[in-house]
MIFI-531976 format. One record per residue (C-alpha): x, y, z; residue in one letter. Coordinates in steps of 0.2 Angstrom, whole numbers, padded with zeros to 4 digits, always signed. Last residue first. Layout:
<atoms>
XYZA
...
</atoms>
This chain:
<atoms>
-0010-0013-0440S
-0003-0004-0426V
-0012-0003-0409D
+0003-0001-0398L
+0003-0010-0381E
+0018-0021-0385D
+0028-0005-0389T
+0025+0002-0371Y
+0042-0003-0363E
+0051+0004-0378A
+0046+0022-0374G
+0054+0022-0356H
+0071+0031-0358E
+0068+0041-0374A
+0050+0044-0369I
+0055+0050-0352Y
+0069+0062-0359E
+0057+0070-0372K
+0043+0072-0358R
+0056+0080-0346G
+0062+0092-0360A
+0044+0097-0364L
+0039+0100-0346N
+0024+0111-0350D
+0011+0097-0345G
+0004+0082-0354Q
+0017+0068-0352M
+0029+0075-0339I
+0016+0085-0329D
+0004+0070-0329F
+0018+0058-0323M
+0022+0070-0308Y
+0003+0071-0303S
+0002+0052-0305A
+0017+0050-0294Y
+0010+0061-0281S
-0006+0052-0282A
+0002+0035-0280D
+0014+0041-0266G
-0001+0047-0256P
-0009+0030-0257L
-0024+0026-0268V
-0032+0010-0263K
-0035-0003-0277I
-0052-0011-0278L
-0056-0028-0285R
-0074-0033-0286R
-0081-0050-0280T
-0087-0048-0263K
-0089-0029-0263P
-0101-0031-0278N
-0099-0016-0290M
-0086-0018-0303T
-0083-0036-0309T
-0099-0045-0303L
-0111-0030-0304N
-0105-0025-0321M
-0108-0043-0327M
-0125-0043-0320D
-0129-0026-0327P
-0123-0031-0345E
-0107-0023-0350N
-0106-0010-0364E
-0105+0006-0355G
-0091+0000-0344L
-0080-0004-0359G
-0079-0022-0364K
-0066-0035-0359S
-0055-0041-0373R
-0061-0058-0379Q
-0058-0076-0375I
-0069-0091-0380T
-0068-0108-0373Y
-0068-0126-0378K
-0059-0138-0366Q
-0042-0147-0368G
-0033-0134-0358E
-0045-0124-0347L
-0033-0123-0332K
-0019-0117-0344K
-0030-0104-0351L
-0034-0098-0334F
-0016-0096-0329E
-0011-0088-0345A
-0025-0075-0343K
-0019-0072-0325E
-0001-0068-0331A
-0007-0057-0345E
-0017-0046-0332D
-0034-0044-0324Y
-0041-0060-0331A
-0060-0063-0328F
-0066-0080-0329Y
-0084-0086-0335T
-0089-0104-0330E
-0096-0120-0336D
-0095-0121-0355R
-0080-0109-0355S
-0080-0090-0356N
-0064-0080-0354I
-0066-0061-0352E
-0050-0051-0353Y
-0043-0035-0347L
-0052-0035-0330P
-0056-0018-0323S
-0047-0013-0306E
-0059+0000-0298V
-0048+0014-0291I
-0050+0019-0273Y
-0049+0035-0263V
-0053+0036-0244K
-0036+0031-0237G
-0033+0045-0225Q
-0019+0053-0235E
-0029+0051-0251I
-0045+0060-0244L
-0033+0073-0235A
-0026+0078-0252P
-0042+0087-0256T
-0039+0100-0269L
-0022+0096-0276R
-0022+0077-0274Y
-0040+0076-0278L
-0038+0085-0294M
-0023+0075-0299T
-0032+0059-0296L
-0046+0065-0307L
-0034+0069-0321L
-0025+0053-0319V
-0042+0043-0320R
-0047+0053-0335I
-0031+0049-0344Q
-0032+0031-0339F
-0050+0030-0346G
-0044+0038-0363D
-0030+0026-0365V
-0040+0011-0361D
-0046+0001-0345A
-0062+0011-0344D
-0065+0022-0329T
-0072+0019-0311C
-0064+0030-0298L
-0071+0025-0281I
-0073+0037-0266V
-0076+0026-0251K
-0083+0030-0234S
-0094+0044-0241W
-0102+0060-0236R
-0087+0070-0230L
-0092+0083-0218N
-0081+0076-0204E
-0066+0078-0215M
-0068+0097-0214D
-0060+0108-0226F
-0064+0127-0225T
-0066+0135-0241A
-0055+0148-0250L
-0042+0147-0236N
-0032+0162-0241K
-0034+0164-0260N
-0021+0176-0266A
-0007+0171-0253R
-0012+0153-0255S
-0021+0140-0245K
-0034+0128-0253V
-0040+0112-0244Q
-0057+0110-0252V
-0074+0107-0245G
-0080+0091-0236C
-0096+0088-0246G
-0090+0075-0258L
-0105+0079-0269V
-0102+0098-0269K
-0084+0095-0273I
-0089+0085-0288L
-0101+0098-0294D
-0087+0111-0292T
-0075+0101-0302I
-0087+0097-0317I
-0093+0115-0317E
-0076+0122-0319S
-0076+0140-0313K
-0067+0134-0297F
-0052+0128-0306I
-0050+0144-0316K
-0049+0155-0301D
-0038+0142-0292Y
-0024+0142-0305D
-0023+0129-0318A
-0007+0118-0321K
-0010+0103-0309L
-0029+0105-0309C
-0029+0099-0327N
-0048+0102-0331L
-0059+0087-0333I
-0064+0082-0351K
-0082+0079-0354G
-0096+0075-0342R
-0090+0065-0327I
-0104+0055-0320P
-0107+0053-0301M
-0115+0037-0295V
-0121+0032-0277A
-0119+0015-0269Q
-0127+0011-0252F
-0145+0005-0254N
-0144+0007-0273S
-0134-0008-0275D
-0126-0005-0291R
-0128-0014-0308A
-0142-0003-0316Q
-0133+0014-0311K
-0116+0007-0316V
-0123+0003-0334A
-0132+0020-0336G
-0118+0030-0329L
-0106+0021-0340A
-0116+0026-0355S
-0118+0044-0349D
-0099+0048-0348G
-0085+0044-0336E
-0088+0036-0319V
-0086+0042-0301I
-0093+0029-0289F
-0097+0036-0272L
-0099+0023-0258E
-0110+0025-0242R
-0106+0012-0228E
-0098+0022-0214N
-0108+0038-0220V
-0124+0030-0214D
-0138+0040-0223K
-0142+0025-0234S
-0154+0028-0249R
-0141+0031-0263C
-0138+0046-0274D
-0138+0048-0293V
-0129+0063-0299F
-0136+0067-0317K
-0134+0086-0314A
-0130+0092-0297V
-0142+0103-0288R
-0158+0092-0287G
-0149+0077-0281T
-0138+0087-0270I
-0152+0095-0260D
-0141+0108-0251M
-0130+0111-0235K
-0116+0123-0240G
-0099+0116-0243T
-0094+0120-0261L
-0105+0134-0266K
-0107+0142-0248T
-0088+0141-0246K
-0085+0147-0264L
-0096+0162-0261N
-0088+0166-0245L
-0070+0165-0252R
-0075+0175-0268T
-0082+0189-0256K
-0066+0188-0246E
-0055+0189-0262A
-0065+0204-0268D
-0063+0212-0251E
-0045+0209-0250R
-0042+0215-0268S
-0052+0231-0264R
-0041+0235-0249K
-0025+0231-0257N
-0029+0242-0272V
-0035+0256-0259L
-0018+0254-0250V
-0009+0256-0267Q
-0019+0271-0272N
-0016+0280-0255A
+0003+0276-0255I
+0005+0282-0273K
-0005+0298-0270E
+0005+0302-0254A
+0022+0299-0263D
+0016+0312-0276M
+0010+0324-0263P
+0027+0324-0254N
+0028+0339-0242E
+0010+0337-0236I
+0010+0318-0236F
+0027+0319-0226Y
+0020+0332-0213V
+0005+0321-0210E
+0015+0305-0209L
+0027+0313-0197N
+0013+0319-0185H
+0004+0303-0185R
+0020+0293-0182L
+0026+0304-0167M
+0009+0304-0158E
+0006+0286-0160V
+0024+0283-0154M
+0022+0293-0139A
+0006+0285-0134D
+0014+0267-0136Q
+0030+0273-0126I
+0019+0279-0112G
+0008+0264-0112K
+0023+0252-0109N
+0018+0234-0114T
+0034+0228-0122I
+0035+0212-0132A
+0048+0198-0135K
+0059+0202-0120K
+0063+0184-0114T
+0061+0191-0096Q
+0043+0193-0097N
+0029+0204-0105E
+0043+0218-0105Y
+0040+0234-0095S
+0054+0246-0099T
+0061+0261-0090Q
+0075+0271-0097T
+0068+0269-0114S
+0074+0265-0131F
+0065+0262-0148S
+0071+0255-0164S
+0057+0254-0177I
+0058+0246-0194V
+0044+0248-0207I
+0041+0242-0224I
+0022+0244-0229L
+0013+0237-0244C
+0003+0223-0237D
+0003+0231-0219E
-0008+0246-0226V
-0022+0235-0232D
-0020+0223-0217Q
-0022+0239-0206Y
-0040+0241-0211T
-0047+0254-0224I
-0064+0261-0222K
-0079+0254-0231S
-0086+0261-0247E
-0103+0270-0246S
-0099+0281-0261K
-0081+0278-0268T
-0067+0282-0256Y
-0053+0293-0264K
-0062+0309-0260N
-0045+0318-0256N
-0049+0323-0238Q
-0056+0305-0235K
-0042+0296-0242L
-0029+0307-0232Y
-0039+0304-0216A
-0039+0285-0219D
-0020+0286-0222I
-0017+0295-0206Q
-0028+0284-0195Y
-0023+0268-0203V
-0005+0272-0201F
-0006+0279-0183A
-0016+0266-0175N
-0008+0250-0183R
+0009+0258-0180V
+0005+0261-0162A
-0001+0244-0158K
+0014+0236-0166D
+0026+0247-0156P
+0016+0243-0139A
+0017+0224-0141G
+0028+0218-0155G
+0028+0199-0154H
+0046+0196-0160E
+0052+0212-0151L
+0070+0211-0156W
+0080+0218-0141S
+0091+0233-0145S
+0083+0244-0131N
+0067+0240-0140H
+0066+0233-0158Y
+0051+0231-0170Y
+0052+0224-0187E
+0037+0226-0200A
+0040+0219-0217V
+0031+0221-0234H
+0037+0216-0251T
+0033+0220-0269R
+0020+0234-0269N
+0032+0244-0258S
+0030+0258-0246F
+0044+0265-0235A
+0048+0268-0216A
+0063+0270-0205A
+0058+0275-0187V
+0069+0279-0172N
+0061+0283-0155I
+0069+0288-0139K
+0061+0287-0122T
+0065+0295-0106N
+0055+0293-0090Y
+0042+0302-0080L
+0035+0295-0064P
+0018+0287-0061M
+0002+0295-0055D
-0004+0299-0073A
+0000+0282-0080R
+0014+0275-0091D
+0024+0291-0091R
+0033+0300-0105V
+0049+0311-0107K
+0054+0314-0125K
+0065+0309-0140E
+0060+0308-0158S
+0067+0302-0174Q
+0060+0299-0192W
+0069+0292-0207L
+0060+0290-0223Q
+0064+0276-0236V
+0059+0280-0254P
+0042+0277-0260T
+0035+0263-0271L
+0052+0253-0270F
+0060+0245-0285D
+0078+0246-0280E
+0078+0236-0264G
+0065+0240-0250A
+0073+0228-0238L
+0091+0235-0240E
+0084+0252-0239K
+0076+0248-0222A
+0092+0240-0216H
+0102+0256-0221D
+0090+0267-0212L
+0089+0255-0197I
+0108+0257-0193G
+0117+0270-0203N
+0134+0261-0202E
+0126+0244-0203Y
+0139+0231-0197C
+0140+0212-0198F
+0155+0201-0200D
+0155+0183-0204T
+0171+0172-0199T
+0174+0154-0202E
+0185+0145-0190F
+0197+0130-0189K
+0204+0124-0173G
+0195+0108-0173P
+0183+0109-0189A
+0169+0121-0193T
+0171+0132-0178E
+0160+0147-0181N
+0167+0165-0178R
+0154+0179-0178F
+0161+0196-0178H
+0149+0211-0174F
+0154+0228-0179T
+0145+0243-0171I
+0142+0258-0182G
+0123+0259-0179A
+0116+0247-0166N
+0099+0243-0172V
+0104+0234-0188V
+0120+0227-0181A
+0109+0218-0167Q
+0098+0211-0180R
+0112+0204-0190K
+0119+0197-0174L
+0103+0188-0170I
+0100+0181-0187D
+0118+0174-0189L
+0119+0167-0172Y
+0102+0158-0174Y
+0107+0152-0191D
+0123+0144-0184T
+0113+0131-0175E
+0111+0130-0156V
+0114+0112-0150Q
+0110+0115-0132I
+0095+0104-0130D
+0085+0098-0115T
+0092+0112-0105F
+0097+0112-0087V
+0107+0095-0085Q
+0112+0098-0103L
+0122+0113-0097D
+0126+0128-0108P
+0144+0129-0111K
+0154+0145-0106W
+0167+0157-0112K
+0166+0175-0106I
+0179+0189-0111L
+0177+0206-0104S
+0185+0222-0109G
+0200+0234-0107T
+0216+0237-0117D
+0230+0247-0110K
+0242+0233-0107K
+0251+0231-0090A
+0239+0220-0081Y
+0243+0216-0063P
+0235+0200-0056E
+0218+0196-0048K
+0211+0178-0046R
+0193+0178-0039L
+0187+0162-0030G
+0194+0144-0034G
+0178+0136-0040V
+0162+0146-0041N
+0146+0136-0041E
+0133+0136-0055G
+0137+0119-0063H
+0155+0124-0063E
+0162+0141-0062F
+0179+0149-0065H
+0184+0167-0062L
+0198+0178-0069T
+0203+0196-0066Y
+0217+0206-0075R
+0222+0222-0067F
+0226+0240-0073G
+0209+0247-0069D
+0201+0234-0081R
+0204+0218-0090R
+0191+0203-0087I
+0192+0185-0090D
+0178+0174-0085V
+0176+0155-0087D
+0159+0147-0086M
+0156+0128-0084Y
+0141+0116-0086E
+0131+0132-0087S
+0113+0137-0081A
+0119+0146-0065Y
+0131+0156-0076Q
+0116+0160-0088T
+0106+0166-0073S
+0119+0176-0066C
+0123+0186-0082L
+0105+0188-0087G
+0096+0192-0071L
+0100+0210-0066G
+0083+0216-0072N
+0087+0230-0084L
+0098+0221-0098G
+0095+0229-0115L
+0100+0246-0108S
+0096+0264-0112Y
+0104+0277-0100E
+0118+0265-0093Y
+0130+0268-0079S
+0136+0284-0069E
+0123+0296-0074G
+0115+0294-0057S
+0097+0295-0064D
+0094+0277-0071N
+0099+0268-0055N
+0095+0250-0059Y
+0107+0246-0072K
+0123+0241-0063G
+0118+0224-0057G
+0110+0212-0044A
+0092+0205-0046Y
+0099+0187-0046L
+0115+0185-0036E
+0129+0173-0041C
+0138+0181-0056F
+0135+0199-0053V
+0133+0200-0034L
+0147+0187-0031E
+0158+0196-0044W
+0155+0212-0035N
+0164+0207-0019Y
+0154+0210-0004R
+0152+0224+0009E
+0137+0231-0002E
+0144+0249-0001K
+0162+0243+0001P
+0161+0233-0016N
+0177+0222-0018Y
+0182+0218-0036D
+0171+0212-0050V
+0167+0227-0060P
+0163+0220-0078I
+0176+0227-0091G
+0176+0245-0098R
+0171+0239-0115G
+0181+0229-0128H
+0170+0214-0130D
+0171+0196-0130E
+0158+0182-0130V
+0162+0164-0131Q
+0150+0149-0133V
+0151+0130-0130S
+0142+0120-0142H
+0155+0106-0143D
+0160+0112-0160L
+0163+0130-0154F
+0152+0145-0158R
+0162+0162-0156T
+0155+0179-0152I
+0165+0195-0156S
+0160+0212-0152I
+0168+0228-0159E
+0164+0247-0156R
+0172+0247-0138G
+0165+0259-0124F
+0153+0271-0133G
+0138+0268-0122Q
+0131+0257-0136R
+0147+0247-0135A
+0144+0243-0116E
+0125+0239-0118D
+0130+0227-0133I
+0142+0218-0121S
+0129+0215-0109N
+0117+0210-0122S
+0129+0196-0128L
+0128+0188-0111I
+0109+0188-0111E
+0108+0182-0129F
+0117+0166-0125I
+0104+0162-0111S
+0090+0166-0124H
+0097+0153-0136Q
+0096+0140-0122C
+0078+0144-0118G
+0073+0143-0136D
+0083+0126-0137I
+0073+0118-0123G
+0070+0123-0105D
+0059+0137-0110S
+0055+0156-0106G
+0073+0159-0101F
+0070+0164-0083I
+0054+0154-0078V
+0059+0141-0090A
+0075+0137-0081P
+0066+0130-0066R
+0078+0117-0058L
+0094+0125-0064R
+0088+0143-0061V
+0083+0144-0043R
+0094+0129-0040D
+0109+0140-0042A
+0107+0148-0025G
+0091+0143-0016K
+0074+0136-0020L
+0061+0138-0006S
+0052+0125+0004Q
+0034+0122+0011I
+0030+0104+0015S
+0037+0106+0033E
+0021+0116+0038N
+0010+0102+0033G
+0005+0091+0018Y
+0006+0073+0023T
+0009+0059+0009Q
+0001+0042+0012K
+0013+0028+0010K
+0007+0017-0005A
+0000+0000+0000M
</atoms>
């Protein structure tokens, strides 16, 4: 019997020292996986960036080693680690072993940092706690200081020796601990991305990335934007921009609430319009705000407000036309904002969004003012922007109207029998037994209709040649009556996701009306072509039906062999030979199997419809993909591929040629 657990006063405990991070890394880093490991690296890098931005050292090097250890070196003033009389402790203990300790709390003293990436005093200590080991090498005040940590604990204390050279700075090498993080294999892409972003928002600072590719061998990539976000926005806009990049800057004192103290904020904006690309990037105190927060809200407010005001003033809207939305602006906007503040409210320690109301209000005011002035001073640019935003708006509304119409058309509840020409339903309402036979032409419809079991088997005829869905765009596909009728009959909608037609109709497997969708075509060239076209359509519009094994092909017999006693159906040459051997010495007749429309109902039932005697081939995802590939080769635009395929495989089909 399990021992009963008591819950009393002794049950309450607190984590101490390194365990505060090592046992709960996600609280500090947002995750105990690779994202958290990446953030721990950024915490060390951010301290070096703060130094460089204050004007102490203009180069930062970060090295990724083969064993996934990391080194960050700067040429700043060097981290203070000696004895601190005020705290009556050594600074290295405070900085590397004490959460909420650092030199960035007092924003009014003028002794430290005005705008800082690190504000909470968590980064250096928390990364040290989360490391397998950490080595620290600091040069400052004519001394060299070294420290060594293992699994969050200091080993050997502080070592201090005279240093005759004039250079200063900090070098920290460490290895993230697999006892803390589930994954420490940070890929080069992370370093390249984060260093490029930091170069963008820290104008003139050079970042060197050294990547160890073999023991002792390094590849170096350098990042530097002399004009910061202005150069980056121009890079994004390219040569074919709609309007040139504008740089706006502002600095003011703000407060987040009427009863709260004032603090400084500095806002830098680079903005342009393009009909080819759109990008929105927000940074605060150098940290990339992946989720935006206050800057994103400010941009939405200011740009919609000011562009809408311009459209109204210049009578750009048609009568009763609705107002633009941010989506219409966003689709042609390139904007990079780098803001700073002496007080920052992040959503959490991972710094992916800020929530300061004062910063948001200052941004709205600044963006509205600068846009208004820009439109007045640059009337031609204003006209281009207004026209492009209206094009985006009207295209969006047309696409939405098309989407809603198609959704109703393809998935709405309806009387299918009356709405789809020549479709013959079955009586059963049980989806688990209902079967849909897709056949070619009216003659096959008549034969299958007579041969089927009307309780659970329905028939849908394909009238004429079906569209090649591999090559056609969605607008053309959904104008095809054959295709829209078939989608109606299926009932589950379509899986369409593209930039121009975002989710045209919602696909729902629960609305599929059939347990089996069976392709029933003649065993001749035309029949094979129709089958491939149908497979290609299903592969593009409803791939889930194939993935979940709902699509089948009826295997039609090649030969009908009649003896005095029995009739045999041979589905290939080997079966034909086997039956003929069995009938040796008996009289028999042999003939090519007839087309679907020529068979007697009893014969059709036996070979095609009856679950006990028919042969069905389940279509697997690879089959549909291969069919799509072969259709592209044989009837698509790939002329070179077709020529190559025929040259390589043509001889395999010579026996099937009908040459007299």
